[in-house]
N, C-alpha and C positions, 0 to 999 in steps of 0.2 A: 404636566401646567407645571411654569418654574416659579416657587415659590409665590403661593397664590394667601391671601390676607389671612385665612382662616382655613382647618381643613374641612368643615363642614359645608365650605361653600369651593370647593374644588369641582372641575367641571372633567371630567373624561382623566383624573391625575393616574391611573395606573396605564393608559395608552399612551399620552404623552412627557410622562414623566419621571417613570419608573424607569429604572437600572437594567439594564439587557437582561432579559428573561431566559438561561443556554439548558439544555438537554434535553431530554424528549418530553413531549406533551404526554401527560398520563392519557392513555384513552382507554378508560374500563368501561367494560361491556355484556361485566354481570346483570344478568337484568334487562337490554336494550330489547327492544324489539328488532325482528332482522330489517337491515334497510330492504325498502322497497321501490321503484319507480312507480306504482299505484299508492297515492293515498288513498284510503276507505275509514268508513264511517259506519255507522248502523243508527238510526234514528226511529228509536223504538217509543210502541203505544205504551201508555203506563198500563198499569193491571188493575183488575181489579178484584174488588176481597167479593171471597165470597160467604158473606152473612145470611144469606136466608133462598127462598126460592129463587128458580132462574128469572132473571127479567125477563121481560117481552122482547124481541129480536128487535133488535139497532143496527146503527149504520154501522159497516168494519168497524173495526180498530184501527187499522193501518189506512191512511188515505188513498181513494184511488189515484189522486195525483200525487206527483214528486213533489217532496217541498223542498222551498227551496234555501240553494247551499249558507253556513255563512258566511258574511263575510265579515274580514278581521285581518290586518294588515302584520304580520308576524317576522317582524324582520331580528338580523342580527350581526352585527361590526364583527370582520374579521381584521384585523389589525396583525400589523405584518411589520409596525418600526419596533424596533428593538426585540426584534422574534418572539413578540407578544405569544399572536394567536396561529401565526405561520408563517413559514416554516420553522420549526423547534428551536431550531438552531442554525447558523449560517454550515456553509457548503455539502449542505445533502447530495449526495447522489438525485440524478434526477431521477430514477426509479422511489427513491425513499420521498422526496417531496411530491410527487404524482400520488403515492399512496397514502402520504398526512392528509393532501387534498379529498382524496377518494372517502377517507373515512372520518374526514369535518362534514363532507356534505350530506353522508350516508346518516350522521348523528341528526344534521339538517332537519333529515326526512324523517326520521325515527320519532323524532319529538313533531312532529307534524307543522314545524314551522315552514312558513312559502317564498323568502325571501333573504340572500346573503346581502352585504355592504362591506365590497372587497378593498381594501386599501391598496391600491395600485402606486401610488406616486407619495410616500411619505416623505421624503426631503427633496425637491428638485429629483428625484430619480425615476426610476421606471420598474417594476414586477411584467412589465415584457416588451416586446420589440419593438424602440422607439428609436426613428432618427432625430429628437431631439435632444434627451438626457438621458446620462448613462445607465447601464443594469444594476440596479438596486446591491447594494454589498448586504444587506440582510437576506440574499438567495443564495449567490456564488460566495460570499467573502471576503471578495475583494469588487470596490465600487468598480464600473467600467467591463467587468468579466460577464464575459455569455455565460449560461450554463452549458458544461462537457458530458453526455450528446444534449445537442440544443434541444429547446424545446420553448413555447412560450407559455409560462404560467397562465396569461389572463385569457389566450382562446382556447387554452385547456380548461377553466376552472368554468367560463362561459359553457362549453360544448357538456360537459359534465353536470352541469347544474341545469340545465334547458330537457340534459335527458329524465331528470327527476323531476322533472315541474317546478323548479326552483325558480325566482327572478335574481338577475344578478347586476349589481348597481354595483355602478366603478367609486372610491371614493378617492380623493385627490384633496391632500393640502395645500392652499392654495399659494403658501408667501417662503413656507418653512422649507432651508437650504439645507444643513445640516444639524442632525441633532445629535444630543449631549451623550457622550459615551460611544461615538462611530469611532471605529478603528480603522476601517483604510482608507488609505490616504484619497484625496479630491482627482477621479479622473479629469481626464484634459478635457473632455466636453461638457465637464459641468460649469452652471453657470457662474461658481465661485473663483472659477481662469478663466474663463473665455470672457466674462462683461464682471470683473472685481467690481467696481462703482457702483452695481445694482445692489450689492451684496453688502448687510453691514452685521458684526458682531455684537449681540446683545443675547446676555444672559448667559452664557455660555453656549451658546447657537450662533449658526448663521442664519439670516432671514431675508431673504426679496425684501426689497423695499417698496410697501405697496404706492407710495408718491410719483413712484413712478413709472410714465405711459408704457415703458418697454416691458417691466415685472407684466402688468395686466394684460398686454397683449403677447409676451410669453406665455400665459399662465392659460389664456385662453387657446392661442394655437395645440396645447398638450391636450388641452381637455377637447376639444374640436379633433384633433388627429384620429383619439383613442374614439370617439363617437362613430366618425366615417368609416374607420377602421375594422372596427370590432362590434360584433351583434350584442351591446349591453341594454338591459333596460331601465336604465338608471344612471343619471350623473349624480353625488351628492359627496360633499366638501361639507370641514367640520367647522368647530368652534374656533377654530387659530385662524384670526385675522392678522390685528396688530398684534403684539405678541402681548403674555399677560406680564403685568410689570413685573421691573424688577428694582427692589430695595439696597440702599448701601449704608449702613450705618441709619438706620430709617425710616432716610427720604429715597421717595422714587429716585430712581433713574429713567432721565426720558430717552424715548427711542432716538436715535441717531440719525432723522431723517435733514438734518438743516439745509442740506444742499440739494434736493429735490422741491422741498418747500420756498426756498429761495427763484430757485427757476420758477415756480408759478408766480408768486408772487411777481416777479420780475417781467413775466407773458403778460400780466395784466388780472391775473387772479384775485377776488377782491374777498373770500372766503376769511373767518379765523380760523387758527391752524387747526385746531381742533374739529371743526366744520370740513373743514379740506381734507383729513385724514376717515370724516366716517363717509366723506363725497368719493374719494377713491375706491372703498370696498363698496360703496353701493355700484358706483360704475363697473365691478368686477362683475356683481351678482348678477345684475340687470344684462350685460353682455351677453354672461355663460348662460342665461333663460333662454333671451331673444338666439342666438344660436343655435342653439341644443335644439330648441322647436326647428328653427329653419333647416336643418339637414335632416333630421329624421323626430316627425312628429310624435311618433309613438314613444320617444325615452322621455321619459318623466326627471326632472331636474328637481332636488332635494335639499335643505339643508339644515345643518342641526348644531344651532348656537349655543350659547349657554342660558340653563334653564330660566334667569332673569333679567327681564331686559333694562329693569331703573327698580334702586330700593323704591317703596309706595306704589310701587304699579306689582298689585294691587297693595291698598294703604298697609296693610298687616306684615309686606314681606320687606325684607331687610337683608342686606347683604352686597356684595360684588354688584356694582355698576357696568358691565358689559357694553353702555352705550358712551361710558365716558372714559374705559379705562382701556377697552377693546377696540373704540369706535365700530363698533355693529351696531346697527339700527337695524336690529331683526324686526323689530316693529315695523320697523317702514314694510320692508322685503314682506311682509305678508298683507299690510295691510291693501302693496301695489301689486297683489299677486305675480310679483319677480319669482312664485316656485309654481311644483306640483304638489310638492308634500314638504310638512316641516316639521321637525324633530326636535324641540329643545330637548337639552339634558335637564331632565325632572330626576335628579342621584339624592335626592333629600326623602326620610322614609314619610308617612302620611300624617304622623305623629307632632314633626315638626315648626312648630307657629310659624317660624319668622320665612321658614322655606317651605310649608306647606306644598305638597306633592296636590293636593284637590285642588286647592284656593289658586295657584298658578297656573295647574292644568284649564282651571274655568277661564283665569283672565284671559289664557294666549286662546281658548274659544271664542270668546265675546270678541279676540279683535281679527277675529278670522272673516272678513267682509266677503270675501270672492269665494267660500267654502272650499277653499282646496285643503287637503290634505293632512289630519293632523294628527302624528303619531308619534305619543313622548317617547325619550330616550330613558331608557333603569336603569341602574346601576345593578345590573344582575351580578356582577363579581362578589359584590359583596352579602350578595345574602348567602348566610349560614359562614360567609368567611369568619377572618380575626379582626384584631383591631378597632380605637374606640368611631369608627366610620362604617362599623357592620350593622348589618340588622338580617334579620331574620326571614328564614325562607319565606313561611305565613305573610310577612310583610309584602315582598314581592308579589303574593298570589295578591294582597290587598290593594297593591297598585295594578295591577290587571283589572280586578273587578271594577275599579273607581274609574280607571279610562273607558271599559264597558260601558257604565251606564252613564257617561259621559255621552250627553249627545253630538256633541260636534269632536267628539275624538272616535278614532277608526282603528286602534291597532296598535303595538309599541315596539320598539326596537331595544334588542338587546345589548349592554356594555357586558361583558366581551364573549367570544366563542367558547375561550377557555374555559369557563366554568360550566358549560355543558360536558366539553371534552371528558373533565375528570365528576361530571356528575355532584359536583360540591356541595356534601350537605343533604346529596340527596332529593337536590333540586328536579332531578329529570323525571323524578318519581313522581314525585308532587305534581306537573306539569299535565303527565299522561294520564294522572286518573283524578287530572281536576280541570282548569282551564284550556288545557291545551289534548283534550281526550278526542274531539272531534277534528277531523281538517276545514279549513276553508279558504276561502278564495280571496285576495288581494282585493280591495274596495274598485269600482270604477273608475274611471278619470274623464266620464265624457266631456268634459270642456274641450280635449286633445283630439282637434280634426283629423280623425282616420276613418278608414274605411271600418261598416259595420262586419260584425262576423260572418265565415261562413256558413250558411243554412248547410245542417248535417244530412247525409243519408248514412241511415244504417240497415246491416241484411242481416238477418239472424241463420245461423247455422247448426244445425243438430249435430254431434259427435257424442263417443261414443261417452264420456263423461260428464256434456253438459252442453254448452252450446257455444257456438266461435260468433262474436259481435264483430262484425266490421263495417270501420267507420271508415266514412268519406266526406268532401265534402260538395256539395252542390255545384255542377259550373256553374260558372257567370262570366258574362262577356270581359275582356279584358280591358284595362285601360293604360294609356300613356302614362311613366312618370315624367308628375310636374316637373316644372325648372327649377321647385324650392329642394325638389328633395336628390341629395347627394349620394351616387351611389357607395359602394365600400371600392375602396383600391386593394385592399389585403385582407389578410389575415380572416377575418371575417366577413358571410356578407351582413345584406343590410337585414335582410330577415324574409322570410317565405312571401311571395303575394299572399293575400286574402283567400284569392280562390285555388289556393294551390292547399291550404293545410292553414286549419285554427292555430292560434297561440298552445290552445286547453283543451283539452274532451272533461266534459263532467259527464258521467255516467252515472244512472243509481239508476238501482234494481230493486221490482219490492219482493218480497218474501210477506207471507201468511202472521210473520211479527213486527215489519219491519220495511223501511228502506233503506237500501245501503248505498251508500254515497262510495264513487272512486272519482279521483281527480287525476287524468291521466295526460301524460306530453301528447302536443298536440302534432308530431309524426308516428302516434303510435298508428297504426290503421286495422290492428286485428287483436279483439282483446278475448280470452279466454276466460269462460262462465262457469262455473265449478254447479254439476249437478247437486253437491252437498247443501250447495246452500241455499235449495228450493225456492230460488227467484222462479216467479210465475210474470216477469214484465219487464224490461228495461227501455228507461227515458234516456235519450244523449241531445245534448246541446253542447254548443261550440264555443269559447272564448275568443276575444283577438286584444292585441297587445297593451291596449287599455286596460281589459278586466272586463268590456262590456258583452255580456252573454246573449247568443239568439236566439229564436225560438225553437223549442225543443219536437223533438220525433217519437214518438211510441210503438215498440212494438212488444206484442207476448211473446213469451217463451214456450212455450206448450207446442207448436208445431213447426212445419217450415214455412213461412209465409213469404212472397215478396218482396223485395226492396222496396220502402217507401221514402218519399222526397218529404221533411220536415215542412209541417205547415201551420204548427200550432202556436197557441198566446206566445208572444216574449214574454222570456221570465229575467229578463235583463233591462240596460236601458240601449237606446240607440245610438248611435254615429253617423255619423257623417265623413265623407271627403274623397280622395283616390283608393279607388281599389286595389291598386297596384301597393299600397301600404298595409303592412301585416296588420 
């Protein structure tokens, strides 16, 4: 963020206003768990102290029925601007860049995260094959130059994320056209060259003018191009709307949008200038929400605004006024239901009275009248770091705890992946033995009108070292794709039909001491179970693309049973809509 009013009020400063980060990202692996595409855990019964005569026989310590899997969004931002998180530097070979992405995703799996928010449009450029905007210089070193040998990073990261059971959300900056510190000349098809009247210089950056209808149309076109061609799980925009204000000699420099303002007034516009600016942003947010869901109802739309709406809301809060300075009316977007998840950047410690993490979280929860997901953003890169804005790893753990006990919040998003790659201050180890010791499923989004998850069928085959679980979805009648669903045209498909396979399998194994949970990608058809685990029964359910869970089916692991179709009680919410939609 350029020139914020005070360091303690910065919103994601290290992502958007830091100098370029060169050199190889540290990838310490000592102490890391070996990555696996199956995420597992054991839920054990409490031990009974032996303090006297044996008690009378009682119910088994391990429940007969599988317990529900915890629901919690555990996301991480992967910033490409300035080569912050990936790639570690410009001009890596295809093999090197892909290897870094694999290491990044494997680290997310090892930490039992379940979603990656990947920056695909840092500055009117593209980290994917686009016919609208040029290749990003952060990939090849030269804006507009495609990678050689050719590959598509977005297609690659989606496929590799889904293999690991991770969600992949595409992160767009809606208005920034050039980042400070950029080295490459602008490509011929960059908007600043093709439509220079739409781009303004402000604070060392280039910005597309939000007051120009053509800018709104372009951003919408860019986002929808990705939604239609790639199998993303979410679309995400950050806190950069109108730019953070620049001062000169102690006075604020106004954003140079006089041309678009005068056109608006000449066309009969009646709003005051500040209200007009807010309305420009409001129109984009609503259009993104509506268009994404019209094309693919299962793709979630999320916004990550500055963590304070206005000073005095709630009463104890002081600081930067995003409503007045960025023209971002984030409370309106939340109250209107123009999003599926809301990620206010609560980048302050729990003990800071004027920007209190718990107070702000409570306030945002009270504004969430439609019950959308509230997943606050955490400044994880400051945990155990250096400098005045840093705080301890224990403070980060406390922020996660406060989020968990708030009934209106169901997860966290960490900024950024770099701190996890380096295991900064041992935070990975603290997370793995603490709040992220067990896997979790992302919370369901039942308001999205998509098909119910398929019913599972399960067959168990004894093998030499245990059992093989054969996982299938029960057949269901096919249905036509509705007119509102836009099929993919290139790069990635829209996702498999619900009758073909689920998004995830949830496999729970009962042993004498625990229920062991494994979260398995929906493309898995065979799953080995080692005899050493001592499992006596397997319970399987399926999840659809918005996290709704099917009824479960259970089979013993002691003999060769016949395959059986699931007909048990549902352990998740329901859904409705077109069975062709995953």
